[in-house]
N, C-alpha and C positions, 0 to 999 in steps of 0.2 A: 540393460534397463532400455527399452524402447521408447523413442520420441513420444511425446505427448499428442503429438498429431496424428502418429501411427493409431493410436488408440481410436482417435475419431473414424478413421476409415475401416478399422477393423469392427467397430459397433454399427458403421452403416452397411458393411457387408453381411453380418450375422444378425442384426436385429434393426433391419432398415425403416422398419415402421413404427420404431420406439421414439417417442418424444424426446427431443434431446432439449430443447429451448422453449420456454413460455414468455413472451414479453407482451403483456396486456392481452389483448385476444387472439395474438399471433401464436400459432403451435408450428414449430419447425422440428421435424423427424430427424433421426442421424443421417439418413440417406440424403435428405433434402440439404442438410448442414454441410455434407460432404461435396455434393454436387455445387452449391454455392460458392464453398471455399476454393474449389477447382475454377470456378468461372471468375471468381474476381482473382484468383493467380493468374489467369491467362490476361486479365485486363492490366494486372501491374506488370507482366511480361511487355505488353505494349506500351508501356512507359519507360522501359529500360530497366526495369528491376530484375537483379538477378542475384546469384549466390554471394551472400555478404554485404549486400545492399541495404543500406539503412532506410527505413519507411517510418515517417512519424503519422502516428495515428491518433486522434481523438479518442478516448477510451470513454466514449458515451454508454451509457445502460441500454445496447441496442443491438440488434443483430447483425446491423452493419459493421461494428467495430468486430464483433467475433468472427465474421468471416474475413474480415482484413487481416485479423491476428494471426490465425490459422493459414490465411495465404501466404503471408510473410514466411511461415514455418515451412510451407510446402515447398516453396522455391529456394530454402535454406537462405532466405534474406532476413533482415534483421529488424523485428519490430520494436520501435521506440514509442510506447505509449506515454501520452499526455495527458493532464488533466483538461476535462472539456472548459473548464473556466481559466485555463492558462492564459496569462496575460501575453500581450505582443511582446513585451520586453523579454520575458522568459522563453516564449516560443521562438524566437530570432536567436538568443542565446543557445539553446538547445541546436537549433539548426545548424549554426556556425561550428557547434563542436562536432555534430555527427556528418553534416554534410551529404543530407538524404537525398535518395532519388526522386521522392516523391513526398508529398506533404498533404495530409487531409485532417482538417480541423473540423469543430461543430459551430464556427463562426465565418468559415470560409475565409480566414486569413489566408493573405498571399506572403509566400517567401521569395524574395529577389533570386531568379536564375534557377528556381526549381518548380517543377509541375505542383500547384496548389491548388486543393477543391477541397469541397465539403465531405466529410466522411459519409454523409447519406447517400451520397452519389454513387456510392459501390453496389446500391440496391439496383442500380439502371443496368447493371452489367451481368445479371444471374442468368441470362438466357443464352448466353454465347453458345454458339453450334458448337457441336462435338467436343463437350467437356468432359469427357471421358478418358481424357490423356492420363498415363501414368506418370507420377512424378517420382523423382528420386527422394525418398526419405531421408532428413538429414541425419548425420551422425552424432553421437553425443558430444563430441568435440566442438561442433560448429557452435557459433554464438547465436542464440534464439532472441534474447531481450536485452536491451539496455534501458533501464529505469533510472531516472534522474531523480536523486534526492539532494536536498540542500546540505552542504557542508557547514562548518564551523567558522569560514571565512566568508560566508556569504553566497560563495560559488556553488552551483550546482555540481554535483559528482555523478557520472554515468556508470552505474552499477552494471557490470556484464555479467549476464548470465547464460550459461551454456544449456544445449538441450539436454544434455545428461544431468545437469544440476537441477532444472525443474522437473525432471522425470523422477529422479530420485526424491526430492523433496515432497512431490504428489503422492507418492507410494508410501513415504515413512508418515505422511499425514495419514493418510487412509487407514493404515496400518493402526494406528492410534486411536481413532475417531471410530474405527469400524464401518467407514461408508461401504455401500454396496450397490449393485446394478439397479436395485428395488427403489433406490432412494430418491425423494424430490425436495430439494433444497431451495428456500427461499433466499435470495442474495438482495440485501440493499446496500451494498458496499460499493464504493468507487472502484472501478476496473483498472484505473489509472495506477494503482498503489498494489504493492504487494500481497496483500491480504486478499483483496478481491479478485485479483488475477490469479493467485493461487487457488481460491475456491473454485473459479472456473476450470482450471486445470484437473483439480481433484476429480470434478464430477465426470469429465471427458473421459478420464483414465477408467472409471467404474461403469460407465454407460448409464449414468444417472441423468435425471431431468433436472434442469436449472431454472429457475422461476426468477427471472430479474424484476425488481421493483425501483423505483426511485427515491431510494434513502428512505429517512424517517421522517420527511417533511408532512406526511399524512398517514400516520399510523394505522388508520382504518383501511387503507390501502393495503398496506402489509398484513393485517390480521385476514383481509379477506381474501388474500394471496394464499395464506395458509389454509384456510377453511376449504376455499372452492377447489385449489389443486391438491388437497389433501397431502400438505407438505409433511415429510418426516424429518426435515432439518432445516436449521436456520443459522445463519452466520452474521455477526454484528461485532461492531466496537462497543466497548462500554458506555460510552456516550449515547450509543443508540439506544441501550437498554434504560438508560438514565431518562430517556425522553418518554419511554413506554411505559417505565415505572412511574414517571411523575404524573402522567395523565390518568392511567386506569390502571393501577398494578394488579388487580386480582384478575383482570380479563386473562393474562397469560397461563392461569390454572385450567382454562377451558380444554387447552392441549397438551395436558398431563398426560393421555393415555395416545396422543397421536405424535408428538414430537419424540423420535428415537434420539437425536443428539443436537445440540449446539456447539458451535465453535466461536469463541470470544477471543479477541487480540488486539494488538497494536498499542494499547495503553494501560496503565493500572485500572482496577475496579474496585470500587469501594466495599470493603467487607459486608456491610449491610446488603448490598445488592447481592453478592455472592451467597449469602445465608438465605435470602429471601428465594432466590430461584431455586436453590435446593429444596425448600419447604414446598415451592409452587409445582415443582417438577421432580418428584422423588423417582421416577423411573427412567429419566433422560439423562444421557451421558452429556454432562456439561464440561467441555472441554475449554480449557484457557492454553494460549501459548505465550511463549516468549522467543522473540528472533528479532531479525533486521533484514532489511531488503537484501543484504549481501548474504544472508544464511536464516531462509524463510522456515519459521516454526522448529527452531532448534530444541525447545524445551516446552513438555506439555505436563499439565496439571488436570485430573478430573475430579471435580469438586466433591463428587459422593465418596469416592474410592479413596481420595487423599484429603478427608475433611479433617484431618488432624495437622496438615500442612498448609493449609488456606493463605498463610500468610507468605509463603513462598511462590515461586513461579513455575515449580515442578522440577520435573527429572529429565535427562536428555532423552530426546527421541531415538528411535532405532537406527543404528550406524552414525549417532552423533557424539563426539567426545567434547567436555567441558573442562576448561583449566582456569585455574585461578592463580595469577602471578603477582609477586610483590614488585616492586620499584626496581628492584634487580634482576627482575626476568626469573626469578627462582619460584617453584611451586608453592602455594600456599597450604596449611594444615587445615583440616576442617574447621571450621568456625571462623578462620583469618580472611578479612576482607582483602580484596585486590582486584586488578583488572581481570575481567572477564574475557577469554578467549574460546573460540569455536573451531572445531576442524569436522571434516565431513565432505561427503560427495556432493552435497546441496550447496556447498559455499560458490560465492562469485571468484572469477580467476582474477579480477582486478578491474580497474576504474578505466573508463573509456579515455584513450590518448591522454592517460595522466600516470607516468611513471613514478612520479614521488609519492602520490597518494597511494598506489600500489605497494610499493616497497614498506610505506608506514604501515598499511594495516594489514599485509598478509606477510608473516615472518615465519619461516620455516614449516610452512604449510597450516600455519594457525591464522586465524584471522581474529585481529584485535577489534574487539566490539566498541570501545569508547564508553562501556559501562564498567561499575562498580560493584561487586557483590560477594559473597561466600557460599561454601558448599557445607550443608550442617551434617552431623553424624550419621544421618538416615539417608543422605546422597540428594537432598532437595537445594536446590538453587535459590538463593534469595538475592534480590536485586536492591540495591541501596540506592545509588545516586548516577548520574552520569558525568563523564569525565569533563565533557564540554558543557555548553549551555544552550543546547538546542531547545527549542520549546514543543511540546507534543499537544497539538489541539486536535483532539478527536482522532487520534492514531495518525495525522500529518505532522511530519517533523519539520519545523519552520526554524529558519535561521534568523536570530534577531538582527544580524548585520544587513541583511536582506531587507528588512522593513526600516531600519535605522538609517541606510543609504539613502532611502527614497523621501523620508522624512525630512533629512537634512537638507534637501533641495529647494525648502521653504527659507527665503530670505531672512525672515524673523527668527530664525532657530540655528543656534551656532553650535550646539551639541544635543545629542541625545544618546538615550541607552533603552532598549526593550529588554522586559523580564517576562518570564511566565509567571502566571498567578492562577490560584484557582478561579475557573471559570464562575464569575457572579450569577450569572444565568443557569448554572449547574447542568449546561448541555456539553461541553465540549471537554471536561476534565480540566484543561489549562486554556487560558486566554492571555491575550497581551497585553501588559501595561506599558506605557512609554513615558520616560521621564526626559522633559524637555528644558533645556537652557536657552533662555531668551538672548539675542544678539543686543549687545550693548547700543548698537546703532538704531534700534528699533523702540520707540515707545510703548507701542500698544502690542498686546498679546494676541496671537491670532486665534480664533475660535476653533473648538474642537472639529466643528462641521467644515472648516476651511481645510484643515489638516486631513481629513478624510478626502475629501475631493480631490486632495493632490495624490492619494495613494489609489483611489478608484481606477480601473483600467490599467494600472501599472503593476500591481500585485492582486494576488487572489484574495476575495472578499473575505474569507476565514482569518487572514493575515493582518487584518485592519485592527489595530488596538482597540478594545472595549473601554479603557480607561485612560487619561492623561493627567500629568502632575507635573509643575513647574517648579524646579529646584534652582538654587543659587549655582551649583557645580555638579559633575559627576565624578564620583571618587575613582581614582586611577592608580596603579602601581607606578613605581618610580620609572618603570620601563613603558609606561603609558597605557598598559592594558587595563581595561575597564574591570572593576571590582562589580560583578553583576549582583552577588548575593548580598553585598552591603546595601543594595537598594532595597532589597526586602526585610530588612531590620526593622 
């Protein structure tokens, strides 16, 4: 299974004038993308980046990030994508963990002792002379990416993905969806997360055209991209479709004969939205996946084909095994709930500098997902709940401890707990509600605005609670663990 970056250069040689990337009015061919990737790789080399060197890159929806991403792979360096809105605290935490050779953010943030710049500056180095140098394509066991995702303790975990893993994932995703060279896909997804980054790789593997749009803040822009670029595919989280369907549900019917496929993932989707899309797009392959950053797109369902099983998350993708275990580690029978485990070449090999987490989540070749579910008699996986208390905001996994830690810095608050609630705005699936206990030393309750001001700039905007409630105490077990579910009763 050849590395994804090798596919980029394959298409640059065989289809040099094929459009690889569209960003606004900018059209980039495969030959240009390959040449720009080599040029940025040369620039990285001048900064001391080499094989196995971590490089932190702000994953903007831009050509600059894409050139930087594949430049890392071309050098067999390690790309560490971060959210463009990543707080200074989170950025420095990640930098301390990976000890990067260079950092490029969308804010121009500085990391002490490391070259730090703005990701857009990579566009200044696209005309380096003699950029036809031959680079050694990385082997499958080389680390390609480290994606940081929050853990249950509030600390971010660095998920290690090899070139072999991301290549295997891209190929089994393309196999299920049916992606091809002729496809043109609109991508409103953040490239800092597994779903969006995976769609980038899938399209490069097939030699398709990627059309980047800045999320769902302007649905008219997304529809314009579908129409003007004659898009055949669309990738979105359920929250994105919730926005589209709430504003103008009928408009998507216009593309019933144009959209060949849709991929949906990262969070559950309401049944009414599934059924609406099926009626609106009767000829479109509507594919939804279940997976983790550690095991991208492990299970798939296609709404039309699997219309009798829409309450499930689907069946294992090609080459993927799913196992349901009870608390003793024995395999459950069909219909019996238990821990969901995944095995396949697409899975992570561990967590960056975290042996404890690696041993906990990787057992005898199986990845322990932290989710609970069961497999029915037809072989479909049903997801029931998470073992931990992570909050899923539009596909973004948020640790409540991360938010609680920052809220607790307010002198008027002696204790707090954050839980996931249905988003009252109907946008993100879940949102955060914070329960607060006032310090006995303070007479006045701080305002919600005051608490919000503490959080801004420290955590990402989507992690700020949408609701606050003052309570007398936080229910806890005898050992001091918070009973989060009790807060929702």
